C-alpha positions, 0 to 999 in steps of 0.5 A: 500500500503506497503511503502519502507523506504530508506536513500536516494532516487534518481530520475533519472538514467542518468548521474546526477542520477548515479553520485549522487548515486555513490557519496552517496554510496562511502561516506556512504557505509552502506546507503540504496539507491534506484534510480527511473528511468522512462525509461527502461534503464540507460542513461537518455538523452542518452537513449532518443535521438536516432537520427542519429549522436547524440553525446556529445557537450562537450569533454568527459574528462570533460563530463565523471565522475571525479571519473571514467576516460574516457580513449578514445582519441576521444574528443566527443562520440556518444550517444550509447558510453555515455549511455554504459559508464554511465551504466558500471559506475552504474554496477561497483559501485553497483548502477545498482542493486538499480535502479527501472525502469519504475517508474514515481515519481508523488509527494513528501511531506516532513514531519517535524514530521518524518523528511522524504519524502514520494514519491508516484510513478507509475509503468508505465508498470502496473499502480500500485502505490508504496510509498517510504519513504526517509530521503533525495531526490536527483532530478537528472532528468535534466531540459528537458521535456522528454514527449513534445519537443518544437515544434512551428507550421508552416503555411501549415504543414497539406499540407505537404505530406512527413514525419515530425519528431522531433529529440526527437521522432525519429522513429526507422524505419525512412529510409532517404536513397536517400531522400531529407531532410530539417533540421529546426534549427541551434543548436547542434542537427541540426549541428549534423544531417546534416553530419550524414544524408548526407552520405545516403540522396539525399541531406540535407539542414539545414534551419536556421533563424539565424546562430550559432557560430561553433568551429571545433575540431579534432576528436582525442585529440593529447595530450591524444594520445601522453600520451597513446603512451608513456604508461602513466598511464591511470588515470594520462592521464585522470587527465592531459587532464581533468585539461587542458580542464577545464581550456580551457573551462573556459578561452575561455568562459571568453575571449569571454565575455571580448573580444567579437569582437576579439572572433568573428573575430577569430571564423569566421576566423576559419570557413572560413579556414575550409569551403573554400574560396567559403563559404558564411559567411552569414550562419556562422555569428550570430547577437549575441556575442560569448557565448550569446548562446553555441558554437556548436562543429564540430569534424573533420570538418564533417560539412564542408566536406559535405558542400564542397562535395555538399551533404548538404547545408545551407539556412538562411531564414524564413519559409513562408509556408509548401507546399505539397512537401517541404517548401517555404521561405520568399524569394520565394525560395522553398526547396523540401523535403521528410523528414522535421526534426524540430530540434527546441529545447526542453521544460524545466521541473524540477523533471520530473513534480513531485509535491512538498509539505512540510507538505502538502503545495505546493512548487513553485520552481520558486519563490525559490532560490538555496543554493550553487546551490544545495539545494532549499530554505525552502525545507528540505533534497532535492538536485537538480542536475543541470549542467552547461550551459557554460561548461560540464554538468557533472562538476557541476553534480559531484560537486553537488553530492559530496556536497550532499553526504558530507551533508548527511554524516555530518548529520548522524555523528551529529544526524541531521534529517533535514537540511533546507537552509533559505533565506531572501527576499534580497537574491533573484532577479527576474532573473532565475538561467539560464537567465542572460547571455545565450539567447538560446530559451530553456534558455528563456523558462526556466524562467517559471520553474527554481528557481530564481537567488540569489543576493549574496553568497551562493545564487548566481550562478556563473556557474564557476567550480573553484568557485563552487569547492571551495564552494561545495567541499572545504568549510565546510558543516556548513558554511552558513545559514543552519538550522539543527534540529531533526525530530519532532521539533515544528515550534515555536522552529525552529530558523532562523539558527542553530549554528552547533557544532564545526567545522567538519574536517572529510573528507568524500569527494571522494578521486579521486576529482579534487584537482590538477586542475588549479586555476581560472584565474582572472575574472569579476564575471558574471552569465551564 
């Protein structure tokens, strides 16, 4: 089997993978780079999910790339728009031609002798095997399991005569026109499906065990619209809106964590004002504190409009059993349904399930910590791109991609083949990098998969854009417990940390980075 050699191999062609590839090519124009993508198109999550109304749950000025502005005044965008934006970015930066579609990365082994990864790949259309050799691997698959969604089993399912569907596996030919629909769930997917299906369905009911916090936003960003009407330069408009939104995201999160009772009163008051005086606030009053789970965004009040128009309703109860024509609740109420949508969540899987080894020895990712939230402890030349849970995913993905590009460029300039972050036992805790604050179901399930949380910098994750920007964009590459070496260095000659050469001041960062963003407000350190 012929092996293809590249400088950088990116796994995944979604938002994270395209960001990573663009940053590397901008920092190192001559680098050889290949992107492996299991699906047939660019987009990742935004190609996978095709349920009615699928959209971002973060504003597009921060969910879009920092290096390629989002110019639309709409605050949120639908899935098709986002996928097209990612694909257009890949085409403009020369990434699209480097993507190998239909490829599943099966295993990756790093050899200290060669200073390179060997990645075994399957062409899923033919079953043929391929082999790639790469100096650096960037894992940009996100953390969702694309094959198997989280799908609890309910009593009596086999008796239901209607259609049962999970949003992650939405059938293209499913027609809900004139049909009764029950959506099980209360997260962003369920809150998106309710108004999206209500226009054609006979009725849509959102069945939830417990409510979530909802925040209504306008469909169009007023500031962006005003700047556009004033014919302000598009890049300036984007920078202003992006800087403001980063500050608002961070400020609102800190406010909710510091003043949960006041934040709760404000959020519930806004819902009451939007939903009307007849609203049953039991359906909108969670038992947890604001930002124990992500807030759900409702653009233009679409959810409240269909509830007021009686095209949709909410039931807060537990399922007793499915019946032949619907669901019976613990309270005894029966919900008639032709279609039941199980918006019950997602499973978590890193690197698309690719097996990871170093010199033939398996790597247990769950028992490692992350260096600067990007590099996996003890694993050379591997970056993991993981976005934020408490802000826009892409903010962190861009920072991780920028750092990785700077690291690779630094290694090339100084003749290093291998870079390995080294941690001590005291640097790691028992908690998952995702599990100390948010209590969402997928966050809890992620404990079995995700790396551990560090106890101190640079191993501790703050999920704070301002801190991360200082650590990943502004701090020098050689600042920290990184061991640099040449390929073939004997194990006995490897030191616990390698003293780097004199400070490298050459700036390899993307010049469109957010250098003008506002400073971080004072806060008590907290992991999200």
